[in-house]
ROKOL-428203 format. One line per 8 residues: number of its first residue (from 1); their letters; for each residue x, y, z of N, C-alpha, C, CB. Coordinates in steps of 0.02 Angstrom, whole numbers, plus 32768, in hexadecimal, padded with zeros to 4 digits. Each point is the difference from the previous one (the first is absolute). Glycine has a CB too. Layout:
NUM	a	X Y Z X Y Z X Y Z X Y Z  ...
This chain:
1	msgklllg	8029 7FCB 7FF8 7FE0 803F 7FFC 8032 8034 8014 7F8F 7FCF 8016  805F 8054 7FB6 8025 8048 7FE6 7FE8 8025 8041 7FFA 8006 7F68  8037 8034 80BA 7FFF 801E 8037 7FAD 8040 7FDC 80B4 7FE2 803A  7F69 8027 7F88 7FC3 8028 7FF9 7FC7 7FF1 800A 8031 8022 7FC6  7FB3 7F97 8016 7FC0 7FF2 801E 7FF4 7FED 8039 7FF0 7FEF 7FAC  804D 8004 8083 7FEE 7FFE 804F 7FD4 803E 8016 8074 7FC3 801A  7FC0 806F 7FD2 7FF0 8057 800F 7FC9 8017 7FE8 8067 801C 7FFA  7F7A 7FC1 7FD1 7FA9 7FFF 7FE9 7FD7 7FF7 803B 8011 7FC7 7F90
9	gvlgllla	8013 7FFF 807B 7FE3 7FDA 8058 7FC3 7FE3 7FF5 802A 8059 8053  7FA9 7FAB 7FC4 7FC5 7FEA 8010 7FBE 7FEF 7FC7 8032 8041 8066  7FD3 7FEA 7F83 7FDC 8018 7FB8 801D 7FE0 7FCE 7FE8 806D 801F  8060 7FAB 7FC6 8026 7FE5 7FD8 800B 7FC3 8005 8021 8056 7FF9  7FD3 7F80 8026 8013 7FB8 7FFA 7FC6 7FF8 7FF5 805A 7FDE 8040  7F5E 8021 7FD9 7FD2 7FD9 7FFB 7FE1 8015 7FC0 7FF8 7FE9 8079  8001 8041 7F5D 7FE3 8024 7FE4 802B 7FEA 7FBB 7FD1 805D 8066  806B 7FAD 7FA3 802C 7FEF 7FBB 7FFA 7FAE 7FF9 8064 806C 8010
17	wpgigfah	7F97 7F62 8021 7FF4 7FC8 7FEA 7FCC 7FE9 8020 8064 7FF1 7FE0  7F63 800D 7FE8 7FCB 7FF0 8026 7FF5 7FB4 7FF9 7FCF 8075 7FF3  8066 7F67 8006 7FFD 7FB9 7FEC 8019 7FE0 804E 8021 800B 7F66  7FF0 801D 80C3 8023 7FE4 8040 7FEA 7FE1 801C 8028 803D 800D  7FF1 7F7F 8016 7FBF 7FE2 802B 8002 8006 8053 7FF7 7FA7 7F9D  7FED 8098 8060 7FF5 8016 804E 7FB9 7FE8 8014 804C 8070 7FF9  7F9D 7F82 8039 7FC3 7FF9 8016 7FDB 8054 7FF5 802C 7F8C 805C  7F99 8071 7FA5 7FD3 8038 7FED 7FCB 8008 8046 8008 7FE4 7F6B
25	philvsqv	7FFB 805E 80A5 802F 8034 7FF0 8056 7FED 8022 7F86 805F 8001  8094 7FC1 7FE6 8044 7FFF 800A 8018 8044 803D 800A 7FC4 7F72  7FD6 8071 8078 8013 803C 802C 7FBF 8024 8001 8081 800C 7FE1  7F7B 801A 8071 7FB9 801C 8011 800A 8042 800B 7FD3 7FA0 8032  800D 8087 7FA0 7FFF 8063 8011 7FCB 8008 8024 8029 8036 7F95  7FED 7FFB 8091 7FBA 8030 8014 800A 8040 7FDC 7FEC 7FD3 807D  7FDC 8059 7F76 800B 8021 7FE7 7FD8 8040 7FFC 8033 7FA3 7FE0  7FF4 808A 8034 7FE8 8047 801B 7FEC 8036 7FCD 804E 7FEA 805C
33	trfiekdg	7F74 8019 7F92 7FFA 8034 7FDD 7FD8 8039 800F 801A 7FB3 7FC1  800A 8088 800F 7FDE 8047 800A 7FF6 8022 7FC0 8036 800F 806E  7F8A 8006 7FA3 7FDB 8019 7FBF 8014 8060 8010 7F7F 7F81 7FF2  80A9 808C 7FD6 8019 804B 7FF2 7FCF 801D 7FE2 806F 7FED 7FF2  7F7D 804A 8041 7FD2 8031 7FE0 800F 803F 7FFA 7FBB 7FC4 8021  8036 8068 7FB4 7FFC 805F 7FF7 7FDC 8003 7FCD 806C 802F 8022  7F78 8012 7FFD 7FC8 8026 7FEA 7FCF 7FD4 8000 8036 804C 7FC0  7FAB 7F8C 8061 7FC0 7FCF 7FF7 8008 7FCF 7FE1 7FC4 8049 8003
41	ffvavets	8070 7FAE 7FDF 800A 7FC2 7FD2 802B 7FD4 801B 7FEE 803B 7FA2  800D 7F77 8053 802F 7FD3 8007 804C 800E 7FBC 7F82 7FA4 803C  80C0 8065 7FD2 8026 801A 7FCA 8049 7FC1 7FFF 7FCD 809D 8014  802E 7F2D 8029 801B 7FD4 8013 7FF3 7FD9 8033 8034 8035 7FD0  800F 7F80 8035 7FED 7FDC 8021 8039 7FF1 801B 7FA2 7FE7 7FCF  8081 800E 8072 801E 7FE2 8013 8004 7FBB 802B 800B 8067 7FDE  8021 7F80 8006 7FF9 7FB9 801A 8034 7FE3 8030 7FCB 7FF1 7F98  803C 7FFE 80A2 8032 7FE6 8021 8013 7FB9 8009 7FE7 805C 8028
49	wrfdpaas	8033 7F67 7FCB 8003 7FC8 7FFE 8024 7FF3 803B 7FF1 7FF7 7F8D  7FF6 7FE7 80A5 8020 7FE8 8031 800C 7FAE 7FFC 7FCF 8068 803D  8073 7F7E 7FA5 800B 7FB4 8001 800D 7FE2 8037 8023 800A 7FA3  7FBF 7FB9 8065 800F 7FE3 8044 803E 7FEA 7FF0 7F93 7FDC 802F  808F 8027 8026 803C 7FED 8021 801A 7FCC 7FE9 7FE2 802C 8055  8029 7FA8 7F91 801D 7FBF 7FDE 8003 8028 7FC0 7FCE 7F8A 803F  8023 808D 7F85 8000 801C 7FC2 8028 8046 8014 7F89 7FC0 7FCB  8065 8061 8060 8040 8053 8008 803A 7FDB 801B 7FAD 8078 802D
57	efeivvad	8054 7F58 7FF8 804D 7FFF 800A 8025 7FE6 7FBD 7FF0 7FE7 8085  7FE8 7FFA 7F5B 8025 7FDF 7FBD 801E 804A 7FDF 7FA0 7F86 7FE2  8045 80A9 8007 8008 8037 7FEC 8029 802D 8020 7FA6 7FE7 7FDB  8044 801A 805F 802E 805A 8037 804B 7FD0 8005 7F83 804F 8081  808F 7F6B 7F7F 8057 7FF5 8009 8014 8028 7FD0 8010 7F8A 8025  7FE1 8066 7F7E 8019 800F 7FD4 7FED 8053 7FF3 8003 7F7B 7FE0  7FC8 80A7 802F 7FF4 8041 7FE4 801D 8025 8043 7F8F 7FEC 7FA4  8088 8019 8094 800D 8025 8039 8062 7FFC 7FFC 7F70 7FD9 8051
65	tdkdgkls	80A4 8033 7F83 8032 7FE5 7FEC 8047 8025 804B 7FBF 7FF4 7F55  8038 8038 80C3 8029 801F 803C 7FD5 7FDC 8034 802E 8080 7FD3  7FA5 7F57 802F 7FF2 7FE6 8040 7FE2 8025 803C 8055 7FC4 7FD8  7F91 8075 8009 7FF5 8019 8053 7FC1 7FFC 8007 8054 8050 8010  7F69 7F90 7FCC 7FDA 7FFA 8010 7FD7 8031 7FF3 8033 7FBE 8037  7FDC 8063 7F99 7FD6 803B 7FD6 800C 8004 7FB5 8006 8047 8067  7FC1 7FC8 7F72 800C 800D 7FBF 8011 8048 7FDB 7FBB 7FA1 800F  808E 8073 7FD4 8008 802E 8006 7FEA 8013 7F9B 805D 7FF4 8091
73	arevkplg	7FA6 804C 7F70 8000 800B 7FC1 8018 7FE9 7FC5 7FF4 803A 803A  8056 7FAA 7FCB 8010 7FED 7FD5 8004 7FA2 7FFC 8031 8086 8000  7FB0 7F66 8032 8000 7FBC 8012 7FB1 7FFD 7FDF 805F 7FED 807B  7F6E 803C 7F7D 7FBE 8001 7FF0 7FF9 7FF7 7FB2 7FE8 8049 8068  8046 7FE1 7F76 7FFA 8004 7FE0 800B 7FC6 7FB9 8004 8065 8058  8030 7F6C 7FB5 8005 7FD2 7FDF 7FC3 7FCA 8006 8078 8021 8007  7F6B 7FD2 8048 7FCC 7FEA 7FF4 7FB8 800A 7FEE 804C 7FE6 802C  7FA1 8055 7FC4 7FDE 8028 7FDA 7FF7 7FF5 7FB9 8020 8041 8050
81	elalnelk	8022 7FB6 7F98 800B 7FFE 7FC0 7FF5 7FCD 7FD7 803E 8041 8021  7FC3 7F6F 8012 7FFD 7FB5 7FE7 7FBD 7FF7 8011 8078 7FCE 8012  7F72 8049 8031 7FAC 7FE5 8017 7FC7 8032 7FC2 8021 7FF0 80AF  8000 804D 7F5A 7FC8 8022 7FBA 8003 7FE0 7FC3 800D 806D 8024  8029 7F76 7FC0 8009 7FDC 7FC9 7FE1 7FCD 8000 8055 8026 7FF2  7FA0 7FA8 8031 7FED 7FC6 7FF6 7F9D 800A 8011 8098 7FC0 8025  7F6B 8069 8012 7FB2 8004 8012 7FE2 8033 7FB4 800F 7FFF 80AD  800F 8020 7F22 7FE3 8016 7FC6 7FD2 7FC7 7FE1 8066 8050 7FEF
89	sfgyliwf	7FD1 7F87 8026 7FE4 7FC9 7FC8 7FC0 7FDA 800A 8071 7FEE 7FED  7F7B 802A 8057 7FCA 7FD9 801C 7FCE 803C 8006 8045 7F99 8043  7FB7 8095 7FAB 7FD9 803A 8011 8006 801E 804C 7FB2 7FCE 7FA7  8081 800F 807C 7FF5 8031 8039 7FF2 7FCF 8029 7FD7 806B 7FD3  8007 7F5E 802A 7FC9 7FDD 8029 7FD4 8033 8017 8045 7FA4 8026  7F8E 8081 7FB5 7FDD 801F 800B 7FC9 802C 7FC1 805C 7FED 8066  7F61 8017 7FB7 7FE1 8016 7FC8 7FD6 8039 8017 8005 7F92 7FC7  7FEC 809E 8024 7FDD 804E 800D 7FB0 7FEB 7FE7 807A 8062 7FDD
97	ridgkdqr	7F61 7FA4 803F 7FAB 800A 7FE4 7FEF 804C 8009 7FD1 7F83 802A  803C 809A 7F82 7FF1 803F 8002 7FD0 7FFD 7FB5 8078 8038 8052  7F51 7FFB 7FC7 7FC8 7FF0 7FC6 7FE9 7FC7 7FEB 8027 804D 7FDF  7FCE 7F89 8054 7FDA 7FCD 8002 802E 7FC8 7FD1 7F85 804D 8015  80CB 7FB5 7FE9 800F 7FD1 7FE1 8050 7FEA 8022 7FA9 8029 7F92  805C 7FB5 8076 8039 7FCA 8023 803C 801B 7FC4 7FA9 7F77 8039  8091 80A0 7FEB 8026 8012 7FD5 8060 7FFD 802B 7F7A 8052 7FBB  80AB 7F99 8022 803F 7FFA 801E 801B 8048 7FF5 8013 7F7D 7FEA
105	ptlkpsfd	801E 808C 8043 8017 804A 8006 802D 8014 7FC7 7FFA 7FFA 807D  8007 8024 7F66 8018 802E 7FCC 8048 8027 8002 7F87 800A 7FFB  8088 8005 803F 8023 801E 8007 8037 7FE4 8032 7FAB 804D 7FD7  8095 7FB4 8030 803A 7FE1 801A 7FF1 8020 8045 805B 7FF0 7F95  7F9A 7FEF 80AE 7FFB 8026 8035 804C 800F 8019 7F86 7FCD 801A  8080 8059 801C 8039 802B 802F 8000 7FB3 802A 7FE1 80AC 800C  805B 7F52 8001 801A 7FCE 8044 803E 800E 8033 7FD8 7FAB 7FAF  8015 803E 8086 8027 800B 8028 7FF6 7FB5 8030 7FFC 8094 7FEF
113	ariadpae	8038 7F80 8037 7FFF 7FA3 802E 800E 8013 8056 8051 7FA5 7F85  7FAD 803B 8096 800C 800C 8059 800B 7FB8 8020 7FA6 8070 800E  8072 7F8E 8032 7FF9 7FB4 801A 7FEE 8016 804D 8061 7FB2 7FAB  7F71 8032 804A 7FC7 801B 804E 8026 7FD0 8032 7F6B 8014 7FCB  809D 7FF7 8074 8035 7FEB 8022 7FE7 8012 8043 805D 800C 7FA8  7F6B 7FE4 8087 7FF2 7FA2 7FFA 7FC3 800A 7FD7 8028 7FBE 8080  7FD6 8000 7F5D 7FD3 7FE9 7FCA 7FAB 8037 800D 804B 7F61 8000  7FA6 80B7 7FDD 7FB6 801F 7FFB 7FBF 7FBE 7FE7 8048 8089 7FD3
121	fvpegwap	7FC8 7F46 8021 7FEC 7FD6 7FE5 8017 7FAA 8007 7FEF 8072 7FC8  7FED 7F6C 8053 800F 7FBA 8011 7FC0 7FE5 7FEE 8056 800A 805E  7FA3 7FC8 7F70 7FCF 7FDD 7FF5 7FE0 7FCC 804E 803B 800B 7F71  7F8B 7FF9 8084 7FEA 7FE1 8050 8008 7FB8 7FF8 7FA1 8059 8025  8081 7F81 800A 800A 7FBD 8007 802F 7FF2 7FCC 7F94 7FE6 8032  809B 804A 7FB1 8030 7FE1 7FCB 804E 7FF3 8021 7FB8 8046 7F9A  8048 7FE0 80A2 8053 8011 801A 7FEB 8002 8044 8042 804F 7FA0  7FF2 7F89 8085 801D 8018 8054 7FF6 8042 8007 805E 7FB5 800C
129	vpdkdgkl	7F7B 805A 8039 8001 8049 8009 8011 7FF3 8056 7F9B 803B 7F8E  8098 7FEE 8093 801E 7FE5 8048 7FC5 8015 8029 808C 8010 7FF5  7F72 7FD5 8042 7FBA 8019 8039 802A 8035 800F 7FB7 7F95 8042  8036 8084 8008 8015 804A 801D 803D 7FE1 8031 7F7A 8050 8002  8081 7F83 8006 8056 7FEC 801C 8038 7FE2 7FDC 7FC9 7FEC 8059  801E 801F 7F5C 8036 7FF4 7FCC 800E 7FBA 7FF4 8031 8066 8020  7FAD 7F5E 7FE9 7FE9 7FCD 7FF1 7FCA 7FF1 7FD6 802F 7FFD 8055  7FD4 7FC4 7F6F 7FEE 8000 7FCE 7FCE 7FBE 800C 8069 8047 7FC4
137	ppqarpdp	7F57 7FCC 8040 7FCD 7FCD 8004 7FF9 7FBA 7FF8 7FE6 8054 7FEA  8024 7F87 8039 8007 7FB3 7FDF 7FE4 7FEA 7FCC 8009 7FE7 8058  7FAE 803E 7F8F 7FDE 7FE3 7FBC 802D 8021 7FCD 7F7C 7FF5 8025  80AC 8037 7FC9 8008 8023 7FDF 8022 7FEF 7FCD 7FEC 8037 804C  8001 7FC6 7F6E 8034 7FD1 7FD0 8034 801F 7FE8 7FAE 7FC5 7FDA  808A 800C 800F 8041 8013 7FEA 7FFE 803A 7FE6 801F 7F9D 7FEE  800E 8091 8020 8029 8046 7FF0 800C 7FEE 7FB3 8045 8021 8080  7FA1 7FEA 7F29 8023 7FF3 7FC7 8039 8021 7FF8 7FA5 7FEA 7FD6
145	lqgavtlk	806D 803D 8061 803E 8020 7FF3 8039 7FE3 801E 7FC5 805E 7FF6  802A 7F84 8036 8041 7FDD 8019 8004 7FC4 7FF6 800A 803F 804A  7FC4 7F9E 7F82 7FF8 7FBB 7FEC 7FE9 7FD0 8023 8047 801A 7FCB  7FC7 7F9F 8031 7FDC 7FCD 8031 802B 7FF1 8038 7FC1 7FCA 7FA5  8034 8068 8090 802D 7FF4 8059 7FA9 7FEF 8021 8092 807F 8014  7F9A 7F6F 8027 7FCA 7FE9 802E 7FF2 8041 8033 8028 7F77 7FF8  7FA4 8090 802C 7FEC 803D 8025 8031 8010 8030 7F8F 7FE9 7FF2  80A0 7FF7 802E 802A 8005 803E 8031 8014 7FCD 7FDF 7FA7 806A
153	drkprrmr	802E 8051 7F69 8039 801D 7FD9 8005 8037 7FDB 800D 7FA5 8000  7FAB 8076 800F 7FF9 803A 7FE3 7FFF 8046 800E 7FDD 7FB3 7FDD  8042 807D 8003 7FFD 804F 802D 7FC6 801C 7FD9 808C 8022 8021  7F4D 7FF6 801D 7FCE 8051 7FD4 802E 8025 7FE7 7FA3 801C 8050  8048 7FE2 7F7B 801F 803A 7FBF 7FCA 8041 800F 8029 7F9A 7F87  7FEC 80A9 8058 7FD2 8033 7FFA 7FF8 7FF1 7FBF 8019 8057 8054  7FB6 7FB4 7F94 7FE1 8005 7FA4 7FF3 8026 7FFB 7FDA 7FBD 7FE1  8043 8062 7FDD 7FEE 8037 7FE2 7FD8 7FEF 7FB3 806B 803C 8049
161	nlvyvlrh	7F8F 8008 7FA2 7FD3 7FF8 7FB6 801B 8038 7FE5 7F89 7FC9 801A  8083 800B 7FAC 8016 803E 7FBA 7FC8 8017 7FDD 8069 7FCA 7FE0  7F95 8078 800F 7FCE 8024 7FEC 800B 8028 7FD5 7FDA 7FF2 8052  7FFA 7FFD 7F6D 7FF7 801C 7FBB 7FC7 8046 8006 8017 7F74 7FC4  8008 80A2 802B 7FCC 8043 7FF2 7FFD 8021 7FCD 800A 8012 8059  7FB6 7FDF 7F80 7FFF 8006 7FAF 7FC5 804C 800C 8012 7F57 7FBC  7FF8 80D3 800E 7FC3 802A 7FFE 7FFA 800A 7FB4 800C 803E 8079  7FA7 7FBF 7F77 7FEE 7FFE 7FC7 7FE4 8032 7FD6 7FFE 7FAA 802C
169	elpkpvkt	8014 8082 7FC5 7FDB 8030 7FD0 7FBD 7FF6 7FDA 806E 8016 7FF4  7F65 7FFD 801E 7FBC 7FFF 7FDA 800A 801C 7FC7 7FBD 8007 8059  801F 7FE4 7F60 800A 8019 7FC2 7FC7 8041 8001 802E 7F82 7FC4  7FA8 807D 8068 7FDB 802E 800A 7FD5 8015 8044 800A 7FE2 7F90  7FEA 8046 808E 7FD1 800F 8042 7FC2 7FE9 7FFC 8035 805E 8014  7FD6 7F7E 800C 7F9C 7FD6 8016 7FFF 8009 8053 7FF2 7F7A 7F96  7FD7 8086 806E 7FC2 8014 8041 7FF7 7FA5 7FFF 7FA6 80A0 7FE3  805D 7F33 8015 7FF0 7FBB 800C 8038 7FDE 7FDC 7F7F 800B 800A
177	lslsvldp	80A9 7FB5 8031 8039 7FE8 7FE0 7FFE 7FC0 8021 8044 806B 7FE6  7FC2 7F57 7FFB 8011 7FD8 801A 8040 7FD9 800B 7FA0 8014 7FE7  8073 7FCB 802F 804E 7FD7 7FFC 7FFD 7FB7 8014 803E 806B 8022  7FDF 7F6A 7FAC 7FF8 7FC2 8013 8042 7FE0 7FFF 7F8F 8000 7FDA  807E 7FD1 804F 8055 7FD4 7FED 7FFB 7FC8 8012 804E 804E 8016  7FDA 7F83 7FAA 8001 7FBC 7FFB 8037 7FED 7FCF 7F87 7FFA 801F  809C 7FC7 8015 803A 7FF3 7FC6 7FCB 7FB5 7FED 80A2 803A 8037  7F4C 7FDA 7F68 7FE8 7FB6 7FEE 801F 7FBA 8024 7FEF 803E 7F8F
185	edyirlvv	8041 7FCC 806C 8020 7FAA 8002 8005 7FF0 8051 805B 8006 7F83  7F9A 8028 80A1 8000 800D 804D 803C 7FDC 8026 7F7E 8009 7FFA  80BD 801D 7FDB 803C 7FDF 802B 800B 804A 8049 8052 7FA9 7F6F  7F95 808A 806C 7FF2 803A 803D 7FB9 8002 8010 805C 804D 7FDC  7F9A 7FA6 8063 7FBE 8007 8013 7FF9 8056 8033 7FF4 7F59 7FFE  7FE7 80D1 7FC9 8007 804B 801E 7FBC 8002 801F 8053 8041 7FA5  7FA8 7FDD 8088 7FC8 7FFB 8039 8001 805A 8014 801C 7F63 803B  7FA1 80B1 7FBF 7FF5 803E 8012 7FF6 801F 803A 7FE5 7FED 7FAF
193	dektpvlk	8045 8035 808C 7FF0 800A 8039 7FE7 8031 8013 803D 7FC7 800A  7F76 8002 800A 7FB5 804B 8002 800E 8013 8043 7F84 7FD2 7FB6  80B8 802D 8081 8006 8025 8035 801A 805C 7FF8 8018 7F78 8030  800E 8080 7FA1 8023 8041 7FF6 7FDA 803C 7FE1 805E 7FB7 7FF4  7FC2 8086 8004 7FD5 8040 7FDB 8003 7FF5 7FB8 801E 805B 8057  7FC0 7FB8 7F80 8005 7FEB 7FC3 7FF0 804A 7FE3 7FE0 7F74 8009  8013 80B8 8015 8008 804A 7FE1 803F 802D 7FFF 7F95 7FFB 8024  808B 8030 7FBC 802F 8037 8003 7FEF 8037 7FDC 804D 7FB7 8011
201	gpndqatc	7F91 8077 8013 7FF9 8041 7FD6 7FD6 8030 803C 7FF8 7FC2 7F71  7FE7 8071 8079 7FE3 8030 802B 7FB7 7FF6 8001 805B 804F 7FEB  7F91 7F81 7FE2 7FB5 7FF2 8015 8009 7FB5 8015 7FBA 8056 7FA8  8006 7FC0 809A 7FF3 7FB8 801C 7FC5 7FF4 8005 8054 7FFC 8038  7F73 801C 7F93 7FD3 7FE5 7FF0 7FF6 7FB5 7FDF 7FFA 8072 8007  8045 7F78 7FE7 7FFC 7FBD 7FD9 7FD6 7FDB 801F 8067 7FFF 7FD8  7F78 7FC0 8005 7FF9 7FCE 802A 801A 7FB8 7FD0 7F95 804A 804B  806B 7F7D 7FE5 804D 7FD4 7FDD 7FC8 7FCA 800A 809C 802D 8029
209	vvdkhptl	7F7F 7F9D 7FC4 7FD9 7FB5 8000 802A 7FBF 7FEF 7F9C 8042 7FD8  8091 7F92 803C 8010 7FCE 7FED 7FD7 7FC2 7FFA 8053 8039 8021  7FA6 7FAA 7FA7 7FEF 7FC3 7FEF 801E 7FDF 7FD8 7FB3 801F 8017  803B 7FA5 7FCB 8026 7FDA 7FC4 7FDC 801E 7FC3 801D 7F89 803E  8018 805E 7F94 7FDA 800C 7FC0 7FE1 7FE2 7FE2 8035 802A 7FF7  7F90 7FE5 7FDB 7FDC 7FC2 7FEF 7FFF 7FCD 7FC8 7FCE 8044 8037  807C 7FC7 7F9C 801A 7FDB 7FDD 804A 7FE8 7FFF 7FA7 802E 7FD3  807E 8009 8053 803F 7FFC 7FEE 8018 7FB6 8033 8010 8099 7FDC
217	ksdyfpgn	8014 7F4D 8014 8016 7FCE 802D 8033 7FC7 7FD6 7F88 8018 804C  80A5 7FDD 7FE0 8025 7FB4 800B 7FE2 7FC5 7FFF 803C 8033 803C  7FCE 7FA3 7F74 7FDB 7FB2 7FFF 8049 7FDA 8010 7F8A 8007 7F96  80A8 800E 807D 8025 7FD6 7FFB 8004 7FBA 802E 8029 8068 7FD3  7FA9 7F95 8071 7FEF 7FC0 8002 7FB4 7FFD 7FE5 8057 7FE7 8064  7F9A 7FEA 7F7D 7FBB 7FF2 7FEC 7FD7 7FF3 8035 8023 7FD8 7F9D  7FAC 8053 8063 7FCC 7FEB 8035 8002 8028 8031 8005 7F99 7FEA  8039 807F 8029 801D 8031 8029 8015 8047 7FF5 8018 7FA0 801D
225	phvadrit	7FBA 8087 7FD1 8019 8038 7FDC 801B 8048 8038 7FA0 7FCD 7F92  8082 803D 8063 801A 804B 803A 7FE3 8035 7FDD 807D 7FE2 802E  7F4B 803A 7FEC 7FD9 8046 7FD4 8033 803B 800B 7F74 7FE1 801A  809E 805C 7FCF 8019 8034 7FFD 7FDE 8021 802A 8028 7FF6 7FA0  800A 8028 809B 7FD3 8045 803C 8008 8037 7FB3 803F 7FF5 80BD  7F6F 8026 7F80 800A 804F 7FD2 7FED 802F 8032 7FDB 7FE0 7F83  8043 805F 8073 7FF6 802C 8012 7FD9 8034 7FD7 8056 7FD7 803C  7F6F 8052 7FE4 7FE0 8036 7FD9 7FF9 803A 8024 7FC8 7FB4 7FC3
233	crlp	8059 8095 8021 7FF5 8035 8033 7FC5 8034 7FC9 8096 7FF8 8054  7F55 802C 7FC8 7FC6 8022 7FF3 8002 8042 8017 7FC8 7F9E 8002  804A 8099 7FC9 7FF2 8052 8020 7FC8 8011 7FED 8068 802C 7FFD  7F7A 7FFE 8028 7FAF 801E 800A 800A 8049 7FAF 7FE8 7FEA 80CB
């Protein structure tokens, strides 16, 4: 595996090699969505993708070249170049519904990245979390970052998230906008975080609803489809 591909990391590896033999989904992403409003219209959408701790470590170890636990502008630049190049081929895994039609983004988004330490997103029941006294619960699953080790040998570790921040400018200002996220191959399971703020702008009159898209889904496992999360916001 080349250093360039590894630096593209989580998305570059999985999206560039669709035939790779991983279980599905292999990566979990919690998306924080912010609808950007200006002069009474939505003009852009900012999505923050928080990768699960195991996937995050895979990329952080390479992207954080000076090992200071942060991503500098110099470290973010090559990461963004490869990630956006791969994502473009897959429509950035996002659909916008504008004027009653679902469409992929037509403009290249801006890119930023950071390391959330401690982790802001740990899938429930996915990895062990220390109790208040620092000990792991007996029923904890093996930590995928540590490998197949016994509980007595495992030390609690601080989990981190790699976070991609993509800002999509809309092709035109709109009053109502829906955004849906999905990897049709279900290598990456994107889930909208319903607990986070979704508005960014002076207008606080918008109403937002999170539901499932009526038709957009992954049928990778026949009979057990994963339906895309959808978030819709309306301005008066």
